[in-house]
N, C-alpha and C positions, 0 to 999 in steps of 0.2 A: 509442665505448663503447656506445651503442645506436641502433639504426636512426631512420630518419626517422619511420617509423610507429609504433614505440615511443615515439619522443619526442612525436608526436602525439597519442597514447593518455594519455601522463602529463600533458602540456599540460591536456589534456581533463580528467582526473581532477582535477587541481589547482585548475582554474578553476570546476568544478561543485561541488568540496565547498566550495569559498570560497564561493560563491554561496549553496549549498543548506544546508551545514553537515551533510549525510548521506551515509554510504559509497556509494560509485558502483560500480554493476554493470555488466556486458558490455551488456546490453540497453540500460540508460538510456545508455550510450555512442554506442550506434547510432541511438538514437529521438533524442538532442538532436543530435547531430552529423554526422546523416546519412551515417555511414560507410560505405562500400561495400564491406564485407566481413562474413564470417559472424559470428555469436556465439561460434562455435569459436574462431574465428582470434582474436578479441579475447581469448577467455578465455587461450589460449596466451600470447599478447603480455603480458597482464597476469601471468600466472604467472611468465614472465621478469622482469619489472619487480619482481615480489614477492621473486623469487631474489637480485636485483641491490640488496634492501633499501631499492628506490625507493617502495613501495608496502607498506601492511601490511593483514592482515584484522583485522577485529574480531570480538569474540566473538558478537555480538549480530546480525550481518547477515553475508548472504553477497557484499556490496560490499567494497570497498577503500578506503583513505584514503592520503592522502599520507604517508610518513614525513618526519622533519627533513631526511633526505638527499634525498629526492624535492624537497621545497620549496628546498633548497638547488640541486640541479640547475634546476629550472626558473627560480630567481630568478638565478643566473649567465646563464643565456642571457637573460633580459630586460636585465640589465646591459650584457650585450657588446653587444646590441642598440641601448641606448640611448647608448653612448659614441660611436657613429657618426652619431648625430643630431645637427644644429645646431638649436637653440632659440633664439627670440627670449625675449631674458632680461627678467623683470619688476621693475622697483625699487621693489616695493610698500613696502618699510619706508623708502625716502626721502619716500615720498608722505605714510606716516603720522608721520614726525618734522615734516614741514612743518604738518600737519593740528593736529598735538597742541604746536605752538610748542617742536619740539624738547626735550621734554620725555622723555626716553628710556624710563623705566619705562613711562610710560602708553603709548607707541608700540609698545613690545615686549610689552605686555600684550596689546592689539590685535592684534597682529602673530601672536600665539601662538595666540588666539581664531578669528581668520580660517583660518589654515592647518587648525586643526582641524576646522573647518565644511567646508572644502573638501576634506580627506581623509577625515572622516568618523572619525576615529580621536585619540585623546589626541596633543597633540603639546608638545614641549617647545622653547623656545628660550632658548640659555644667552647670557646677555650676554657680549659680547668682553672680553677682558683689558684695560683701560683704563691699564694699565700702560704699555700699547705705544702710547697716545695721546697727545698733546700738548697742553698747557694753553696756549690762545694769549692768553687774557685773564683776570684775577681782578679783582673789584671788591669793595669790603667798606662794607656799610651798616652805621651805628651805630643799633640799636633802642632801646638804653637804655646806662648807665654799663657795664655788664657783657656783655650781648647783641650779639652781631653776625652779621648774615647776610653768609654769604661765595658770592660767585656765581661760577663757575667756566665759562670758555667754551673749549671743547676743538676741536682743528682739525677733528674730523670735524664739527662744527656743532651737537652736543649741548650741551645747558647743564645743571649740576648745581648746587643751591641747598644750603647746609650752615646750621643755626642753630647758633651756636657761641659759647659762654657762656664768656667767659676769667675767668683766677682774679685779674686785675687790672684797676681801672677805665681804661676806653679813653677818658674823658670828655674829657680834654686831649691825647689824640693824634689825630696826623695821618694819620687814615686813609688818605687819597689817598695821600701818600708810601709807606706800606707796602704798599698795594694794586700802585702802580707797580712797586716794588721786587720783590715776589712775581710779577709778571707777566714782569718781566725776567731773573731767575735762579732760579725756582721748578725751571725744567728743567735746571739746572746739576747738575753732581755734587755730592757733601757736602762735599768739599774747598774746590771754587770757592764753593759757596755758604757757607760758613763764613769764607771770606776777604772776601766781598763784604758780610758782616755788620759788619764791622769800620766801613763807612763811616756806619753809625748811631750817632749820639753818644747817643741818649739808651738806657739802659738796658730801660725798659719797653718802647720800641719793638723792643728785640731780644728780648726777651723773649718779646713778643707774636708775633714773626716766627716764632720756633720753635715756639710753640703753635700756630700756623695751619699751618704745615709739617707737623706731625706729625698735626695732624686731617686735613689732605688726604690724606696717604698712607695712613691709616688707613680713611679714606671710599674710597677708590680700591679697597684691598684688599678691603673688603667688598662692594663693589657690583661688582667683577670675578668673571665665572662664576655670577652671580645668576641662579635659574631663574625662568622665567616659563612657567606651564602652561596650557594651553587644553585643553576637553574633558575634565577629569579624568572624569566621568560615562560617557564613549564608552569607556572601560576597560571599565566593567560590562556596557554595552550589545554590545561587540563580543564579550563573553567567553560560552559558552554553558553549558549546565549541566555539561558533562564536564570544564571547565577553568577554571569559575569561582574556583576553590582558588587561582589564580594569581594574583589581584587583590592579596591581601596582600602577598606577596613583591615583586611588582613596585613595590608603594607605600614598602616598605621601602627596596628598592634606589635608588630615588628619593630618601626622604628621609634615608638615609644617605650622599648624595652618590656614591655609586658611578656613577651613571650621567656623572657630570663628570668622573670618572676614565677612565670609558670612552671617552668623548667625545675627552678628550686623548689617549689612545693612537691613535685612528684619524682622528686630525683630519687630514683633506684636502680639496681641493676636490671631489673624486670623491664620488658616492653610493655610501654603504656600508651594506650590509644584515646584521644578524647575527640569527640564527636560534636560538630555543630555549637549547640547554645552550652554544652557542657565546658567547650575554652572560654565562650563570653559571648552576650546576649546579641551582639553586633555581628558574630560570625556564624550564623545559621547555615550555609553552604560549604563549611570549611571543616577538615578533618587533620590532625596533627597525632602524628606515630611517634613516641619519643624511646630513647634507649640511651644507655651508657657508652661511652668508648674508653680505652685506660691509654694513658701517656706511657706509665709505668706501673708496677704493681700496686701503688699505693695513690698515683696520682690521675683522678678520672674528670673526664668531661661529657657534654650531653651533645646528642644527635636529635633532629627533629625534621622528621620528613611532613612536608605540607602540601595537601591536595584538598579536591572536593570530596565531599562526603561520600561521594561514588567514586571510592579510590579501590584500586588492585590491592587491598588490604593484605591477601596473603601473599603476594610477591616481596611488599615492602616489609612486613613481620620476618618472613624468611630470611631477607636480607640482613635487617638488623639483629637478627638472631646468630648470624654467624659472625658477626664482628667482635673481636676482642678489645 
């Protein structure tokens, strides 16, 4: 589609524009990149790139800026190069889970903050769908006659606590017996669970089991796909005067959970980049780079790095490519 020289010029324009935020002229390119061609040749090549809609002329400068199509071409080449690289994967989330005693919410909060610090952009970490996880153990601790502390240990290793107020008194109930029943049967289908419940002689025990099952299912539904955001202020830092108006649309996009719908649509182990209007018609100056992370071998969540279209794509792609 374009020659190697034209590609080199496009790459230089994109990278200089990302670094300096200013339109790029032919003399600037020759000076910064030691190009062994005349300014006239560079101008001719830039004219062709402009005709192909890879770069655009601004009204206030003789220089050129990359278009969304130019960014897309540049990013596609980066992704193609990255797909052939074998990277040593870093299991950082596993370390954070251990450091935070398998409190997954705290670990994911730190994970989002660390990724934001390393990428220098706002970063979202979307919690995995725990409906795909298996509860290995359930423990019930009586706090008073109605308050129970419910502890769930998942096969992925993380632990969830729920403070649960029962509508009946649990003073005389055998909570260990109920906890053992739930541990053995919670992962059964509804019909099997209903049949197993018949083994409970006490109606109060049956009622409490049903209450707890409903509470656990509600908790898992609410927790699944929760969003942890690191570096929200970096959204403002990364946008310049010309595109600062994009902050409100992207924040609304996140708050309305459209970002989770996007991530569900493109859920893949491969790194994916959406640029500008590829995300949404209202987000012309925003890019989102996405990838997966592992809770364990089978349970996976999503990462989204959010920044301007003039993003340091190479740094972000290399960062996400190292994450297991």
